[in-house]
N, C-alpha and C positions, 0 to 999 in steps of 0.2 A: 694776031696781037697777044693773046694771054699765051700762048704757045712762049713768045719772046718773054712776058713780064708775065708770070706765074699772079696769079690774086692772092691775098694774104691767107687763105684758106688752105690752099694746096703748100704755101711755105709752112705753115705751119706744120700739116700732114707731112709734108717730107721730113722735116726736120724731127718729126715723131717718130718717122719709118728708121731712119737714118740712126737715131737714138736707141730705139729698140735690135736694130739690127747688130750695132757695135756691144748693147749689152749681152744679149747670145752668145756672141763672139769670146766676150767674154768670160760670160760663164763655161763658155764648152772649153776654153783654154785652161780654166781651172781645175772644171772634169778629167781631163785628160793630163792636167800636172798631179791630180787626188791617183787620178787610177795608175798614172806609170809608176807612186811611189807603190800602191795597195798591190799590182797585179802579182808578182810574185806569192805573195801570200795568198789571194784569191786563186792562183793557178792553182796552187799545191793544197788548198781547202778545198776546189773543186773536185781535183782528183780523187785526194784519200778517204773525203768525208761527204760531198755531196753524191760524185756518182756512185758510189756502196750503197748510200742510201737509196736513192732511186733506181739505182738495178736491183737491191732488195726485194724495195715494194714490187714491183715487176716480176720479181722471181717468185714471188707468194702469190700467183694467181696461175701457177704452172704445176704440173708431176714431173718432178725432177730426181733423179737420184745420187746424181752428182756426178756421176762418168757418161752419162747417154748420151749420144748425139742428136738426141731431139728431145724437145719436152711438148707436153700435152699442156694445152691452155685447161683450165678447169675450175675457172671463174673462180668465186668465190667458197669453192668447195673445202679450202683448207682451212679457212676461217669459222666456217659452219664445223666443222670438224673437232678444233681447237674450243669452242664453245660447249661441247658434248663431250670433252677427253675430262674425266676426270682426274690425270694426275695434271695435267697443265694446270687446270683450276685451284686443285690443291699447293702446285708449287706457286701459282700467284697468290693466295692465300697465305702463305709461308712469308711472302715476301713481305706482305703488307702487314703480316705481325711484326718482321724481323724493323723497318720504318717504326713501329708505335714504339716496339720496345727500345730500338737505338735511340727516339728522340728522349724517352723517359730516363736512361741513362746517361743520355750528353749532355744535352740544352743548358739546363741548372744545375747538374754537378759538376761539370767541366766551369761554369762560371765561380760556380763556391773555392772550388781548388786555384782558378788563377787568382781570388780575394784575397785566398789563404795566404799563396805565395807571397803574393805580393806584398804583403803585409811582414812576412820575414823580414828579419833585419841582418842576419849573417847566414849565408850561404845558399842566398837568392839564386844565383848563378848554377846552383850544385842541384836544385831541385827543379829548375827548370828545362837544364840540359837531361836528367834521369827523367822526367815526363815524357820529354819531347823525341829520347832515345825510339823507343818502339814505331816513331813513326817511318823512321828511317828505312826500317827493315820492311824486303818486301814482302805481302801475305803470305808465299809461300813457304817462308820462313819462319813468319808467326804460326802458319798452321802446324811446320812439324814441330814444333817448340810447345802449342799447347796441344797438341795431341798427345806429348810426352805428359805435361803437366795433367790433362786428364785419364792418364794410364789408368784402367782400373785397379791396378796389380802393384805395380808400381810407382805411380803416380804420386806425388805429394800430397794432393786433395783427403785421396784415402787414407795415404798414410796419416797422417796427422789426425785425422777422424777417427781411424783406430786406435794411434795412440792415447787419444785423450777418453777414449772408451765409450764415443759416437757411432760404433760399427753402423747402427742402421740406417744413418743416413750416407753410407758409403755410397755409391752407385754407378754401373759401367757411363761416366756421363754421356760418351756418344755412341751409344749403345742399344740404351734407351728411347721409346720415342718421345716419352713428357720432359725428356732431359736433355735431348740431344738440341733442338734449334734454340733455347736458352744458350745451352755453353757456347754454343757458334757467336751468339748476337753478343756475351760479352768479350769474346775473343776479337771478335770484331770492333766491338768501341774500345777497348783498351790498345788494338792499334795505333787507331788516330783520336786518342785522350788527349796527348801533349802537343798536338798538330791546333785543336779546336782551341786547347788551353792558351796556344802563344796569339792566336784570333783575339782572343779575350784578354788577354795582357796589355795589348796592345790599343783595344779598343780602353779598357780602364784608364791610360795615360791622356787620352784625353779627355777625360773629364774635369772639370774645374774642381778642385778643392774647396776650394770656398764655400758649396753649397755643402759640403756638408761639413764644413763649420757653423755654417748657419743654423743647420738639424740640429747638431750639438748645442748650441745655443737657447733652441725650441725644447730640447729634451727628449730629442727622437731617438729612437732604441737602435742598435745596430739589425735586427729584421726590419722595422719600418725605413731607416736607412737604402737596403737592401731593395724593397720592395718597390718604394719611391723617388729614388734617386738611381739607383745604380741601373737595374732593368729597362726605367725607360732610357737614360742617358744610352745603353748599348743595344739601342731597337735594330737600329741597321747590323749591328756584330752580329745578331743575335739571327737577323734574317738569314744572312751568309750564311752561320752553322747549321740552320735549320735545312735551307737548299741543300748544304754538302753533305748533310747526314744522311737525307732522301735519297741521293743520287748512290752517295756509298751503299747505302742498304740494297738498292736496287742490283746496283755491280757486285753484288758478294762470289763471284766466280771461285777465284782462285784458294781464298778460304777452304768454302765448303768441297771445292775437288779434291785438294790435299787431305781433308782432315775425315770425310766423310763420303763423297760422292753421291752425295744425296741419303743413304742410306740412314738408320734402318728402313725398310718396308716405305722409301720414299718421303718419310718426314723430316728429312733436312733438306729432302726438294723443291729446288725456287726453280723460276724461269730461265735464268741463264743454264744452269746444269742442265735441263730436262730438253731446250734446247740442242746443247751442244751434242747430247747425248743423241736425239733423234738425228741431227744431220751424220754423226759419223761411225754411231751405232746400227742405228738402223736405215742410214741409208735414206733416208726420208727429209734429205735438204729443203725443198722447195716448203714440204710442212713445218721444218724448222723455224726457214726465213719468215716465213707468217710468225709464229710464234716470237719473232725477235722482234719484228714490225708492231705488234701489240704489245709488247715490252716498252718500246721505244713513245709510243704513241701515250700511252699512261704516264710514262717519266715526265714527256713533252708537256701532257695537259696537267700532270699537278703542278709543274713546274709556272706556267704560265695562270693557273687558278691561284697558286699564294702570290705570286708578284703582283696578281689583280689587288686580292684581298689585305695587302702589303699598304701599294698604292692608295687604296680605299682608307686603309685607318691613318696613312700619314695627312 
């Protein structure tokens, strides 16, 4: 009798089961549609990003010179050797110093520059284009250009210092261990100054200027308005700028390779140049891969920590 006329409870359960199955079918169809649009990008990302990353992590546990037909498994030996490699540790220290100097030279100065350009009445487009122009150049071109500027004999910096009688301040900027890294940092920040400035200019346009008018009525000065209105209003833009400065500082291979190749005496060596030399000059491909993995972990960790700190503040 129950088989012909199910009970009310069985009917409710059957309706729920049918509804659940239909809902899962709808979700499945939706995911199929989403994946059909994302699949080309996911395939390319997996082929050219994820697979090389996982392959690099796997390769770092072996000893391979790049041409041998066999690879010897060495476990964590490459990472242990990196921990005791003074050149690698110095290179990592140079990367960190590069990050600190870049943040000091970029984050606030480019914001001030964007504010000043935003207040220009005539020629605003000219200044925007002029400051943004270096961002269009490749880092190799920037390196060649600034190598000529830093030339100890014919470079305009030393020539100018000698013309005004400050000969003692003239240096071999790329050949002395205490000046080479700051000189490279200045070059690197100059190359991206216009790009960061454009980001700030876009952020400044989104600020409600009635707030500035209210501050003027209250008698606030320009410095007070800068720290109390402009900086808080551009918090998200500053977060983007800081993240990009850190990434660019850790990726400074082309600039250093063109200008100094890590010299003199490893004083401008960074992890990326040391990894390149280890792989292609010393034929220690697995060892270099381990260094690249360490650098990648550091960059990802710093990015995650910064985003976590930003979210907590917000």
